C-alpha positions as CSV (number, residue, x, y, z in Angstrom):
1,M,-1.7,-39.3,-29.7
2,P,1.3,-38.8,-27.5
3,K,0.7,-37.3,-24.1
4,T,2.1,-33.9,-23.5
5,K,4.3,-33.6,-20.4
6,K,2.8,-31.2,-17.9
7,I,5.3,-28.5,-16.9
8,S,4.8,-27.1,-13.4
9,S,5.4,-23.5,-12.8
10,S,7.6,-22.4,-9.9
11,K,4.9,-19.9,-9.1
12,N,2.6,-22.8,-8.1
13,K,4.7,-23.3,-4.9
14,P,2.5,-22.7,-1.8
15,W,4.0,-19.5,-0.3
16,R,3.3,-20.3,3.3
17,K,5.1,-23.7,3.2
18,T,7.9,-22.2,1.2
19,V,8.7,-19.3,3.6
20,Q,8.3,-21.5,6.6
21,K,10.8,-24.0,5.2
22,A,13.3,-21.1,4.4
23,M,12.9,-19.6,7.9
24,K,13.4,-23.0,9.6
25,K,16.6,-23.6,7.7
26,A,17.9,-20.2,8.5
27,A,17.0,-20.6,12.2
28,E,18.7,-24.0,12.4
29,T,21.8,-22.6,10.8
30,E,21.9,-19.7,13.3
31,A,21.4,-22.1,16.2
32,R,24.3,-24.3,15.1
33,Q,26.6,-21.3,14.7
34,R,25.6,-19.8,18.1
35,F,25.5,-22.9,20.2
36,G,27.4,-25.6,18.3
37,G,26.5,-29.2,17.6
38,A,24.6,-30.8,14.7
39,E,21.4,-30.5,16.8
40,P,21.5,-27.6,19.2
41,L,19.5,-27.9,22.4
42,F,17.6,-24.6,21.8
43,D,16.5,-22.9,18.6
44,Y,15.8,-19.4,19.8
45,R,15.2,-17.8,16.3
46,W,12.5,-20.3,15.4
47,E,10.9,-19.8,18.8
48,H,10.9,-16.1,18.3
49,V,9.7,-16.1,14.7
50,T,6.8,-18.4,15.4
51,A,5.8,-16.3,18.4
52,V,5.8,-13.2,16.2
53,V,3.7,-14.9,13.5
54,T,1.1,-15.9,16.1
55,L,1.0,-12.3,17.6
56,A,1.0,-10.7,14.1
57,L,-2.0,-12.7,12.9
58,K,-4.0,-11.9,16.0
59,L,-3.2,-8.2,15.7
60,A,-4.1,-8.2,12.0
61,E,-7.5,-9.7,12.9
62,Q,-8.1,-7.1,15.5
63,T,-6.9,-4.1,13.5
64,G,-8.1,-5.0,10.0
65,A,-4.5,-5.2,8.6
66,D,-3.9,-7.3,5.5
67,V,-3.4,-10.8,6.8
68,E,-1.3,-12.1,3.9
69,V,1.1,-9.2,4.0
70,V,1.4,-9.4,7.8
71,E,1.9,-13.2,7.9
72,A,4.5,-13.3,5.1
73,A,6.4,-10.4,6.7
74,A,6.3,-12.1,10.1
75,W,7.8,-15.3,8.7
76,L,10.5,-13.5,6.9
77,H,11.4,-10.6,9.1
78,D,14.5,-12.3,10.6
79,I,15.4,-14.5,7.6
80,R,18.7,-12.7,7.2
81,K,19.6,-12.2,10.8
82,E,23.2,-13.0,10.1
83,A,23.4,-9.6,8.4
84,G,23.2,-7.9,11.8
85,P,21.9,-4.3,11.8
86,K,21.3,-4.6,8.1
87,H,19.1,-7.7,8.4
88,P,15.8,-5.7,7.7
89,Q,17.2,-4.5,4.4
90,E,18.6,-7.9,3.5
91,G,15.4,-9.6,4.6
92,A,13.4,-7.3,2.3
93,K,15.6,-8.3,-0.6
94,F,15.1,-12.0,0.3
95,A,11.3,-11.4,0.2
96,H,11.6,-10.1,-3.3
97,Q,13.6,-13.2,-4.3
98,I,11.5,-15.9,-2.7
99,L,7.9,-14.7,-2.9
100,P,7.8,-14.3,-6.8
101,K,8.6,-18.0,-7.0
102,T,5.4,-18.9,-5.1
103,D,1.6,-18.3,-5.4
104,F,1.8,-15.3,-3.1
105,P,-0.1,-12.3,-4.6
106,Q,2.6,-10.6,-6.7
107,E,1.1,-7.1,-6.1
108,K,1.7,-7.4,-2.4
109,I,5.3,-8.4,-2.4
110,G,6.6,-4.9,-2.3
111,H,4.4,-4.2,0.7
112,V,5.8,-7.2,2.5
113,A,9.3,-6.0,1.9
114,R,8.5,-2.5,3.2
115,C,7.2,-4.0,6.4
116,I,10.3,-6.1,6.9
117,R,12.5,-3.1,6.2
118,A,10.7,-1.1,8.9
119,H,10.8,-3.6,11.8
120,M,14.2,-2.6,13.2
121,G,14.6,-1.1,16.7
122,L,13.5,-1.9,20.2
123,W,11.7,1.5,20.4
124,R,10.8,4.3,18.1
125,R,10.9,8.1,18.3
126,K,8.4,8.4,15.5
127,P,5.6,5.9,14.9
128,L,5.3,4.0,11.6
129,K,2.4,5.1,9.4
130,D,1.7,1.9,7.5
131,L,-0.7,-0.3,9.4
132,E,0.9,-3.6,8.3
133,A,4.3,-2.3,9.3
134,Q,2.9,-1.2,12.6
135,V,1.4,-4.7,13.2
136,L,4.7,-6.4,12.4
137,W,6.7,-4.0,14.6
138,D,4.3,-4.4,17.5
139,A,4.3,-8.3,17.2
140,D,8.1,-8.5,17.0
141,K,8.5,-6.4,20.1
142,L,5.6,-8.0,22.1
143,A,7.5,-11.3,21.7
144,K,10.5,-9.7,23.5
145,I,8.4,-8.5,26.5
146,G,6.9,-10.5,29.3
147,L,7.2,-14.2,30.3
148,T,7.8,-15.3,26.8
149,S,10.9,-13.3,26.6
150,L,12.1,-14.5,29.9
151,F,11.9,-18.1,28.9
152,H,13.6,-17.4,25.6
153,F,16.3,-15.3,27.2
154,M,17.4,-17.7,30.0
155,P,18.1,-20.8,27.9
156,V,20.1,-18.6,25.4
157,T,22.1,-17.1,28.3
158,I,22.8,-20.4,30.0
159,M,23.9,-22.1,26.7
160,R,26.5,-19.4,26.2
161,G,28.3,-21.0,29.0
162,N,29.1,-17.9,31.0
163,G,28.6,-19.6,34.4
164,R,25.9,-17.1,35.5
165,T,24.0,-17.7,38.7
166,T,20.3,-17.6,38.9
167,Q,20.6,-14.2,40.6
168,K,22.8,-12.9,37.8
169,L,20.2,-14.0,35.3
170,I,17.6,-12.1,37.2
171,D,19.8,-9.0,37.4
172,D,20.4,-9.2,33.6
173,A,16.7,-9.5,33.0
174,R,16.0,-6.5,35.2
175,A,18.6,-4.5,33.2
176,N,16.2,-4.9,30.3
177,N,13.5,-2.9,32.0
178,K,14.9,0.4,30.7
179,W,14.4,-0.5,27.0
180,M,11.3,-2.5,27.7
181,T,9.6,0.6,29.1
182,K,10.5,2.5,26.0
183,T,9.3,-0.4,23.9
184,V,5.9,-0.4,25.6
185,A,5.6,3.3,25.0
186,S,6.4,2.8,21.3
187,M,3.6,0.3,20.5
188,H,1.4,1.5,17.7
189,T,-1.9,-0.5,17.8
190,A,-4.3,-0.3,20.7
191,P,-4.3,-4.1,21.4
192,A,-0.5,-4.2,21.4
193,Q,-0.3,-1.2,23.8
194,K,-2.7,-2.9,26.2
195,A,-0.9,-6.2,26.0
196,A,2.6,-4.7,26.3
197,K,1.7,-3.0,29.6
198,K,0.3,-6.2,31.0
199,R,3.3,-8.3,29.8
200,L,5.8,-5.9,31.4
201,K,3.9,-6.0,34.7
202,R,3.8,-9.8,34.7
203,F,7.5,-9.9,33.8
204,N,8.5,-7.7,36.8
205,K,6.1,-9.6,39.1
206,L,7.6,-13.0,38.2
207,L,11.2,-11.7,38.8
208,N,10.2,-10.3,42.2
209,R,8.7,-13.7,43.2
210,L,11.7,-15.6,41.9
211,E,14.1,-13.4,43.8
212,A,11.9,-13.7,47.0
213,E,12.1,-17.5,46.7
214,L,15.9,-17.4,46.3
215,A,16.1,-15.3,49.5
216,G,13.8,-17.6,51.4
217,D,11.4,-14.8,52.0
218,D,8.4,-17.1,51.7
219,L,9.6,-18.7,55.0
220,L,9.1,-15.4,56.9
221,N,6.0,-14.5,58.9
222,L,4.5,-17.9,58.5
223,P,1.4,-18.7,60.7
224,G,2.4,-20.5,64.0
């Protein structure tokens, strides 16, 4: 009796591996376009997205949010960043395109897309109502505050080749304080609210210490 050939369904693709691969490709494309070269020295988008995934998973665990929805949305929230201000809408469309081809729960795909669509903005006048959307928004913004943001921000600025001095980098970082304060006030979940306040405090403290070193202030009032 001849053997029947087993036909694999595209829906058997592991969703996590599939979305990670798609995001990695998009991040590498963005890095080449922004910084040039076949292998750019810094891949900011991948650094940002992986940080958001880590934060989103921890927030989901602490708040009781749906982990699958949160993780999928975190991996895909910036998948269409090249679309600019419309990247949340385009990212939501992409989620509807890629997730049905995997083993991701089909009934949750629409929820993932709604979370991606709602993550825009550095601060909010009105809070989001959906818990999973809140978690993604909080995680995305937490990744932009504190020491993580500083070490993501500086390599990107330096690689743009604007010839900025260290002091100018500090000044630019301080200029972010206005929106960062609004971002902290916009956090939805209790863990994110607490963490955001601490991150902003550490961010400002590090800038103050760095500026003091540049000025040589640590040489003043030394014991005899």
